[in-house]
C-alpha positions in Angstrom: -0.1 0.0 -0.1 2.8 2.4 0.9 4.2 1.9 -2.7 1.1 2.8 -4.1 0.7 6.0 -2.2 4.3 7.0 -2.9 3.6 6.4 -6.6 0.5 8.5 -6.6 1.9 11.4 -4.6 5.2 11.7 -6.7 3.3 11.0 -10.0 1.0 14.1 -9.0 4.1 16.1 -7.9 5.8 15.3 -11.2 2.5 16.2 -13.2 2.0 19.6 -11.6 5.4 20.8 -10.5 6.2 23.1 -13.4 9.5 25.0 -13.3 12.0 22.4 -12.2 13.2 20.6 -9.0 12.6 23.8 -6.6 9.0 23.8 -7.8 8.5 20.4 -6.1 9.0 22.0 -2.8 5.5 23.3 -2.1 4.2 19.6 -3.0 6.6 18.1 -0.6 5.6 20.4 2.3 2.0 19.4 1.5 3.1 15.7 1.4 4.7 16.1 4.8 1.6 17.5 6.4 -0.6 15.1 4.8 1.1 11.8 5.2 3.5 12.4 8.3 6.2 10.6 6.4 8.6 13.3 7.3 8.7 16.6 9.2 9.3 20.2 7.9 12.7 19.9 9.8 13.7 16.8 8.0 12.7 18.2 4.7 14.9 21.1 5.2 17.8 18.4 5.6 16.5 16.7 2.7 16.8 19.7 0.7 20.5 20.3 1.9 21.3 16.8 0.9 19.6 16.9 -2.4 21.2 20.4 -3.4 24.7 18.9 -2.4 24.5 15.7 -4.3 24.8 15.4 -8.0 21.6 15.4 -10.2 18.4 17.3 -10.3 16.8 18.2 -7.0 13.4 17.1 -7.6 14.6 13.8 -8.5 17.0 13.5 -5.6 14.3 14.6 -3.0 11.8 12.0 -4.5 14.4 9.2 -3.9 15.4 10.5 -0.6 11.7 10.7 0.6 10.9 7.3 -1.0 13.9 5.6 0.7 13.4 7.0 4.1 9.7 6.1 3.8 9.9 2.6 2.2 13.6 1.7 1.7 15.2 0.8 -1.6 12.0 -0.1 -3.4 10.3 3.3 -2.1 13.2 5.2 -3.4 12.9 3.7 -6.9 9.1 3.9 -7.1 9.0 7.7 -5.9 11.8 8.4 -8.5 10.1 6.7 -11.4 6.8 8.1 -10.4 8.2 11.7 -10.4 9.7 11.5 -13.8 7.0 9.6 -15.6 4.5 12.5 -16.3 7.5 14.5 -17.8 8.5 11.4 -20.2 5.0 11.0 -21.3 4.4 14.7 -21.9 7.8 15.0 -23.7 7.0 12.3 -25.8 3.6 13.6 -26.8 4.9 17.1 -27.4 7.7 15.9 -29.6 5.4 14.0 -31.7 3.3 17.4 -32.2 6.2 19.7 -31.5 5.9 21.9 -34.6 2.1 22.4 -34.2 2.5 23.1 -30.5 5.4 25.6 -31.1 3.6 27.6 -33.8 0.3 27.7 -31.8 -0.2 31.2 -30.1 -2.2 29.7 -27.2 0.3 27.2 -26.2 2.9 30.0 -26.4 0.8 32.2 -24.2 0.3 29.4 -21.7 4.1 28.9 -21.4 4.6 32.7 -20.7 1.8 32.5 -18.3 3.3 29.5 -16.4 6.5 31.3 -15.7 5.1 33.6 -13.0 3.3 30.6 -11.3 6.5 28.5 -11.1 8.5 31.7 -10.0 5.8 32.1 -7.1 6.1 28.4 -6.1 9.6 28.6 -6.0 9.8 31.8 -3.9 7.3 30.2 -1.3 9.3 27.2 -1.0 12.4 29.3 -0.5 10.5 31.4 2.2 9.8 28.2 4.0 13.3 27.1 4.0 14.6 30.5 5.2 12.0 30.5 7.9 13.0 27.0 9.1 16.9 27.8 8.8 17.1 31.4 10.2 14.2 31.9 12.5 13.8 29.8 15.7 10.9 27.5 15.4 9.7 27.6 19.1 8.7 31.2 18.7 5.9 31.1 21.5 8.3 29.4 24.1 10.8 32.0 24.0 11.0 35.1 26.3 9.6 37.4 23.6 12.7 39.5 23.2 13.4 40.5 19.4 16.8 38.7 20.0 15.4 35.3 20.7 13.6 35.4 17.2 16.5 34.7 15.0 19.0 31.7 14.7 21.9 34.2 14.9 24.6 31.8 13.8 22.7 30.6 10.8 21.7 34.1 9.8 25.3 35.4 10.0 26.6 32.3 8.0 23.9 33.1 5.4 24.8 36.6 5.0 28.6 35.8 4.8 27.8 33.1 2.1 25.5 35.4 0.1 28.2 38.0 0.2 31.2 35.7 -0.8 29.1 34.2 -3.7 27.6 37.3 -5.2 29.7 40.2 -4.3 33.5 39.7 -3.8 35.2 39.1 -7.2 37.6 36.6 -5.8 35.2 34.2 -4.5 32.3 34.9 -6.6 33.6 32.2 -9.3 34.1 29.4 -6.7 32.1 26.3 -7.2 29.0 25.9 -4.8 30.4 22.8 -3.3 33.1 24.9 -1.9 30.4 26.9 0.2 28.4 23.7 1.0 31.3 22.0 2.4 32.6 25.3 4.2 29.1 25.8 5.7 29.2 22.1 7.0 32.5 22.5 8.6 31.6 25.8 10.2 28.3 24.2 11.5 30.4 21.3 13.1 33.0 23.8 14.7 30.6 26.4 16.0 28.1 23.8 17.2 25.1 24.9 14.9 23.1 21.9 16.1 22.8 23.1 19.5 21.2 26.5 18.6 
């Protein structure tokens, strides 16, 4: 039964997540709430692992969720379910490619999908920011504004943003450098105990 659930959930995600791997995140958050297969915190960890491993993030996330939920076969089924709609759609579109590409309604629909995928990705990004940079037990804190933020994570995020976008010498470094560096800093400065 779990295999059918995995297939259905990830087939649906693959069918409607327009805009690439990051567009699967809202579906995964919904899946976490609906199925209790994983928590939002675990999803944030999955995002970190999926971003730092080779391959498309959506496929990596499907494999990760499927594997943690139902082992090897769960990972395989979730991955196949996620990519199956794309394969079907690509085969159909390639058959009718010329007619599709010259159709003004199809062209307009693709332009209309861009803002939708941008909004979905932005919403997922804001959720990750909230999980990572804000304390999750806001109502248990003393109420001070200083208790609101996870300061270590916020400072590290700002430093990495500046290094990867504004400083000429580090701007061209591969993202893996920043990922490994962040992991080492997390270990050295005890981010888990924040």
